[in-house]
SEGUVO-925854 format. One record per residue (C-alpha): residue number from 1; x, y, z. Coordinates in Angstrom, 3 decimals, padded with zeros to 6 digits, always signed. Example, Ala and Ser with C-alpha at 12.3 -4.5 7.8 and 13.67 -1.06 7.14 Angstrom:
# SEGUVO-925854
[1; [+012.300; -004.500; +007.800]];
[2; [+013.670; -001.060; +007.140]];
***
This chain:
# SEGUVO-925854
[1; [-051.150; +033.075; -048.692]];
[2; [-048.833; +033.939; -051.521]];
[3; [-045.275; +034.096; -051.941]];
[4; [-043.775; +035.918; -055.116]];
[5; [-040.279; +035.368; -056.437]];
[6; [-038.308; +038.048; -058.198]];
[7; [-035.451; +037.213; -059.592]];
[8; [-032.254; +038.181; -061.527]];
[9; [-031.686; +036.230; -064.810]];
[10; [-030.018; +033.021; -063.975]];
[11; [-030.818; +033.466; -059.967]];
[12; [-032.665; +030.212; -060.138]];
[13; [-036.204; +031.549; -059.608]];
[14; [-038.248; +028.666; -061.336]];
[15; [-036.384; +025.766; -059.555]];
[16; [-036.256; +027.549; -056.294]];
[17; [-040.321; +028.203; -056.667]];
[18; [-040.928; +024.726; -057.448]];
[19; [-038.700; +023.469; -054.077]];
[20; [-041.023; +025.951; -051.905]];
[21; [-044.494; +024.896; -053.421]];
[22; [-043.347; +020.953; -053.266]];
[23; [-042.554; +021.402; -049.751]];
[24; [-045.432; +023.623; -048.985]];
[25; [-047.952; +021.703; -050.537]];
[26; [-048.574; +024.631; -052.927]];
[27; [-048.748; +025.187; -056.727]];
[28; [-046.577; +027.017; -058.869]];
[29; [-047.559; +029.807; -061.055]];
[30; [-045.318; +030.006; -063.752]];
[31; [-045.416; +028.729; -067.473]];
[32; [-047.700; +025.807; -067.097]];
[33; [-050.441; +028.471; -065.982]];
[34; [-049.944; +029.979; -069.424]];
[35; [-050.720; +026.977; -070.780]];
[36; [-053.996; +026.484; -068.746]];
[37; [-054.803; +030.277; -070.101]];
[38; [-054.358; +029.059; -073.293]];
[39; [-057.117; +025.974; -072.980]];
[40; [-059.350; +028.456; -071.712]];
[41; [-058.634; +031.212; -074.145]];
[42; [-059.055; +028.514; -077.290]];
[43; [-055.288; +028.661; -078.315]];
[44; [-052.751; +025.892; -078.657]];
[45; [-049.824; +025.658; -075.886]];
[46; [-047.577; +026.483; -078.846]];
[47; [-048.986; +030.118; -078.919]];
[48; [-048.408; +030.967; -075.362]];
[49; [-045.483; +028.613; -074.751]];
[50; [-042.538; +030.399; -073.642]];
[51; [-039.180; +028.913; -072.171]];
[52; [-037.302; +031.905; -072.418]];
[53; [-037.251; +034.746; -069.593]];
[54; [-037.745; +037.168; -071.612]];
[55; [-040.273; +039.624; -070.539]];
[56; [-041.605; +041.050; -073.787]];
[57; [-042.186; +037.909; -075.359]];
[58; [-044.087; +036.490; -072.480]];
[59; [-046.414; +039.201; -071.853]];
[60; [-047.064; +039.404; -075.295]];
[61; [-048.133; +035.741; -075.693]];
[62; [-049.683; +035.760; -072.057]];
[63; [-051.631; +039.290; -072.904]];
[64; [-053.134; +037.594; -076.138]];
[65; [-054.641; +034.508; -074.465]];
[66; [-056.228; +036.395; -071.714]];
[67; [-057.618; +039.344; -073.614]];
[68; [-059.036; +036.676; -075.918]];
[69; [-060.615; +034.994; -072.869]];
[70; [-061.915; +037.815; -071.031]];
[71; [-065.067; +039.949; -071.529]];
[72; [-063.624; +042.473; -069.648]];
[73; [-060.708; +043.415; -071.644]];
[74; [-061.565; +045.610; -074.410]];
[75; [-059.885; +044.113; -077.268]];
[76; [-060.170; +046.004; -080.661]];
[77; [-062.052; +043.235; -083.222]];
[78; [-059.672; +041.999; -085.616]];
[79; [-056.416; +042.840; -083.430]];
[80; [-053.356; +040.449; -083.740]];
[81; [-051.296; +039.828; -080.939]];
[82; [-048.519; +041.949; -082.587]];
[83; [-050.921; +044.915; -082.623]];
[84; [-051.972; +044.700; -078.970]];
[85; [-050.283; +047.861; -076.904]];
[86; [-048.013; +047.584; -074.134]];
[87; [-050.352; +049.106; -071.873]];
[88; [-053.205; +046.173; -072.391]];
[89; [-050.631; +043.953; -071.939]];
[90; [-049.569; +045.205; -068.496]];
[91; [-053.478; +045.642; -067.850]];
[92; [-054.013; +042.258; -068.531]];
[93; [-050.993; +040.844; -066.846]];
[94; [-052.119; +042.616; -063.813]];
[95; [-055.496; +041.137; -064.052]];
[96; [-054.115; +037.091; -063.601]];
[97; [-051.732; +038.145; -060.884]];
[98; [-054.852; +039.670; -058.997]];
[99; [-056.251; +036.298; -060.210]];
[100; [-053.376; +033.818; -058.941]];
[101; [-053.672; +035.806; -055.503]];
[102; [-057.167; +035.703; -054.595]];
[103; [-056.657; +031.631; -055.218]];
[104; [-053.635; +031.917; -052.709]];
[105; [-051.442; +028.723; -051.613]];
[106; [-049.372; +029.596; -054.483]];
[107; [-045.907; +030.571; -055.502]];
[108; [-045.611; +033.238; -058.295]];
[109; [-042.984; +033.284; -060.264]];
[110; [-041.873; +037.107; -062.061]];
[111; [-044.680; +038.790; -063.623]];
[112; [-044.163; +042.049; -061.550]];
[113; [-045.928; +040.107; -058.709]];
[114; [-044.359; +042.095; -056.133]];
[115; [-044.819; +045.557; -057.886]];
[116; [-048.288; +044.900; -058.383]];
[117; [-049.364; +043.210; -055.254]];
[118; [-047.056; +045.636; -052.958]];
[119; [-048.000; +045.717; -049.355]];
[120; [-050.826; +043.316; -049.707]];
[121; [-051.815; +041.427; -046.401]];
[122; [-050.166; +037.774; -046.315]];
[123; [-048.162; +038.034; -049.071]];
[124; [-044.126; +036.932; -048.734]];
[125; [-042.021; +038.881; -051.511]];
[126; [-038.544; +037.567; -052.254]];
[127; [-035.729; +038.946; -054.664]];
[128; [-033.115; +035.657; -055.752]];
[129; [-029.756; +037.323; -056.879]];
[130; [-026.376; +035.532; -057.659]];
[131; [-022.949; +036.703; -058.597]];
[132; [-022.630; +037.338; -062.723]];
[133; [-020.428; +034.266; -062.666]];
[134; [-022.625; +031.461; -061.045]];
[135; [-025.562; +032.964; -063.411]];
[136; [-023.638; +033.137; -066.727]];
[137; [-022.667; +029.532; -066.064]];
[138; [-026.137; +028.691; -065.329]];
[139; [-027.833; +029.896; -068.293]];
[140; [-025.184; +028.849; -070.424]];
[141; [-025.983; +025.278; -069.294]];
[142; [-029.328; +025.967; -069.415]];
[143; [-029.573; +026.978; -073.027]];
[144; [-026.336; +025.302; -074.399]];
[145; [-024.675; +028.693; -075.178]];
[146; [-021.360; +029.934; -074.722]];
[147; [-020.836; +031.870; -070.973]];
[148; [-020.157; +035.176; -073.188]];
[149; [-023.645; +034.627; -074.968]];
[150; [-025.112; +034.099; -071.319]];
[151; [-023.621; +037.022; -069.716]];
[152; [-024.837; +039.242; -072.488]];
[153; [-028.410; +037.442; -072.227]];
[154; [-028.537; +037.901; -068.707]];
[155; [-027.688; +041.982; -069.266]];
[156; [-030.418; +042.239; -071.743]];
[157; [-032.869; +040.221; -069.896]];
[158; [-032.129; +042.147; -066.593]];
[159; [-032.187; +045.320; -068.286]];
[160; [-035.745; +044.844; -069.373]];
[161; [-037.293; +043.624; -066.177]];
[162; [-035.640; +046.905; -064.340]];
[163; [-037.060; +049.521; -067.339]];
[164; [-040.496; +047.472; -067.120]];
[165; [-040.693; +047.970; -063.058]];
[166; [-039.733; +051.374; -063.759]];
[167; [-041.687; +052.394; -066.189]];
[168; [-044.912; +050.746; -065.135]];
[169; [-044.513; +050.763; -061.506]];
[170; [-042.188; +053.589; -060.562]];
[171; [-039.769; +050.741; -058.877]];
[172; [-036.053; +050.159; -058.704]];
[173; [-036.396; +046.618; -059.420]];
[174; [-032.786; +045.883; -057.819]];
[175; [-033.593; +048.155; -054.668]];
[176; [-033.609; +045.093; -051.776]];
[177; [-036.625; +047.436; -049.808]];
[178; [-039.015; +046.637; -051.937]];
[179; [-038.790; +042.545; -051.209]];
[180; [-039.110; +041.257; -047.369]];
[181; [-036.465; +038.440; -048.241]];
[182; [-033.399; +038.659; -050.896]];
[183; [-030.967; +035.857; -050.815]];
[184; [-027.951; +034.737; -052.686]];
[185; [-028.760; +031.717; -054.317]];
[186; [-025.283; +031.078; -055.109]];
[187; [-024.311; +031.441; -051.339]];
[188; [-027.167; +029.116; -050.222]];
[189; [-027.941; +027.168; -052.950]];
[190; [-031.396; +026.417; -054.404]];
[191; [-032.329; +023.935; -051.727]];
[192; [-030.728; +026.083; -048.879]];
[193; [-032.546; +029.244; -050.232]];
[194; [-035.899; +026.881; -050.792]];
[195; [-035.490; +026.162; -047.035]];
[196; [-034.982; +029.709; -045.876]];
[197; [-038.202; +030.427; -047.713]];
[198; [-039.960; +027.930; -046.194]];
[199; [-039.150; +028.275; -042.921]];
[200; [-040.041; +032.247; -042.752]];
[201; [-043.983; +031.015; -044.171]];
[202; [-043.707; +028.194; -041.045]];
[203; [-043.273; +031.462; -038.644]];
[204; [-045.642; +033.519; -040.425]];
[205; [-048.170; +030.465; -039.459]];
[206; [-048.985; +029.404; -042.972]];
[207; [-050.363; +026.390; -042.516]];
[208; [-049.365; +023.332; -044.885]];
[209; [-052.317; +021.878; -047.099]];
[210; [-053.163; +018.815; -045.776]];
[211; [-053.131; +015.717; -048.693]];
[212; [-056.800; +014.504; -048.969]];
[213; [-057.219; +010.871; -048.391]];
[214; [-057.188; +008.614; -051.325]];
***
């Protein structure tokens, strides 16, 4: 059982994912997962900690952490993070998504997971959207920048995500047909959006994980 959350930049993907995971008693595979990989790779969390939702930066750091830790991935001797090719970065990212999917009971934010997992059974693909105005206000507040700067960052980030999906998966990232549910977080709010996703998980019969007795 797996829920993937794709999102327009500023639509609240990380916040919604946390709410959904809390209510289902699942876990979230987001930036903290990268830190876990960093430890496994012998790197410091600072080397892979990316707080901006900028796809190339995230993939570079994630790819280097996993490529360093996995004997199955052929990384040239003496290679640097900057020297890794993007196809290798994509392949490493796919390996992480597959690993997370096997573990199950997880809410996975971004990473191209909806494209990678496609029609895999017991997977719910969600796309979060919101108006440009609402997203710009959220981003401006989060990063302490002007609304105009936020609009520019939104356009650049969404363009990267669309290009990434088109180039490597031949998919239109914004096409609602690629998702089971598309939700406007500006209309429903973060809590309302989480409620809707949790209700769908319940309709599918995905049981809550019972907490162990102390």
